[in-house]
N, C-alpha and C positions, 0 to 999 in steps of 0.2 A: 442511624440504622446500621444493623450488622450485615445487611444484604450487600453483596459486592456491587459496585457501580459498573456501568457499561465500560468506562475507560479502563478500569482495573481488570476486567475480564479480557478485554482486547489486549491490554499490555501483557497479561500472563501468557496468552496464546502466541502473540507475536514474539515475545522473548523465548518461549519454548521452541518455536520454529527456528529462530535465529541460532540458538544453541545447537539444534539438530543439524543445521546446515552450515555452521561456521567454518568447517573444513572442506566444503565442496570445492573441487578443483575444476576450473574451466580452461579450455585449450584454445590456442591460436590456430589459425588455418594451417600452419606448418606442423601442427601436432605437439608443439611445446606448451607446457603449462604456463598459464598467466601467473604473474607474481602475487597477485592478491587473491586470497581464497574467500569463499562465502557467497551466499545467494542474496537476492533482492526481494523484498516484500513491498508491495504497493498497498497503501491504505487510502481508500476513497472516503471523503467526508465533505459534504456540501455545507453542513452547519458548523458553526464555530470556527470559521476561517480566521486566521490571525488578523488583528487590527491593533495598531500601535496604542499602547496604554490600557488595553483590556485583556483579561484572561481569555484564552481560547482553548478549544478542544485540542487543537494541534499541539500547542505548547504543553497542555496537561498530559497528553499522551507521550510526548517526548520525555517529559519529566519522569513519568512512571516507567518508561523503558530504561532510562538512565538509572533509576533506582533499582532496576532488575539486572543491572550489570552491562548494559549496552553503552558503548562510547557515544557521547553526544555528537561527536563529529561525523558519525555514520548515519545520523538521522536528519533528513533534510525535508524542507517544505517546497513543493512545486511553485507556490506563489512567490517565493523569494527570487525566482528567475523571471525578470520582467521583460528583458529584451530578447531578441532572437538569438544573439550571441550567448547570453546567459543561459537560455534554455538549451542550446546546443551543448554547452559546457556541463550543465546538469545531467543531460542525457548521457554524455560521454562518461561522466563519473559513475553513473548508474551501471552502464555497460561494463566498465572496468572493475567494478567491485568496491569502489570507494564509498558507496552508499549501501547500507543494509536495509534501511526503511525509508521509503519516499512517500510522504503524505501529501495529498492534493485533492482538489475538488474534481468531480467528474468532468466538468467543462475544461478545466485547465490541464488535466492529466489524462483525460479519456480519449482524445483523438490526436492524430498527427504526431505521436511520440513513438519512436522505435527504441524502446528500452527493454524489450522482452527477453533478451538473451539470458539473463540470470534469474528471471522471476521464478520464485518458488511458491509464492502465495499472493492472492488478491483478497484484501479484506474490505468488506463493505461495512463501514462504521455507522452509517445512517441510511434510512430508506429513501427511496425516490418514487415519485408517482409514475415516472415514464420508463418504459422498457428499453428504449434506444440507448440512453446514457448508461444504463446498467450493462447492456450487451457490450457497449464500447469499452467500459471499464474492465469487464471480465476478459475482453479480447486483448487488453494490454499485455497480458501474460500468456494466455493460451493462444499462441499463434506461431506461424512458421518463423523460425529463427531463434526460438527458445531452446536452449541446450537441455532443458529438463523435460523428460517425457511426460510428466504429470505434475500438476500444481494443486495447491490447496485453494479452494474457494470458501471463504469464511464470511458469514453474515452474523453480525453482532446485533442481537435483538433483546430489548428490555421488556420483560414480561410486565403486564399491567400498564403498558404505555400504548401509544398510537402505532408503534413499530409493527406489531403483528398484522394489524389491519392494512397498513400501507404495503407491506411485503406480500400479503395475500392478494391485494389488488394487482400488483405487478405480475404475480404468478397467474392470476386469471387472464390478464392481457396476453401473457406468453402462450397460454393454452388456447386462446381464441384464434 
């Protein structure tokens, strides 16, 4: 089919934001600029989590971002950090600008992570039935401690799929 796929649309938008914010400067508490420039994008995806020996949405998105010019080393998966120490190191890399795109599930990346400092966008790649994980994932970027006064909230929806129905259900719950 000639219709763009969800992963392609997401990669286009993420790469566009990456280019727009590649030169963003962040400052230390003493007012001096940090050596690494650029902002952080969080991508939440509960489906297609990496499994050894199988293609995954995470890897597919990474490959598409690399094809659009992003260095592979700046795209990381939250699930790769298994231990508390690894999670702390991943979070530090995110805060220091070593990571441009961090992809993770809402459970693994949605709570208990203080990585908001450089977040410029939060991308919802797949829908969820529940409002709480969605609120938590949006809150990873839009919270106290983020140096950016405003961030992008992006919902990637496939027309003709179950996505619109699920997102409408979440919206109904939010309004209730």
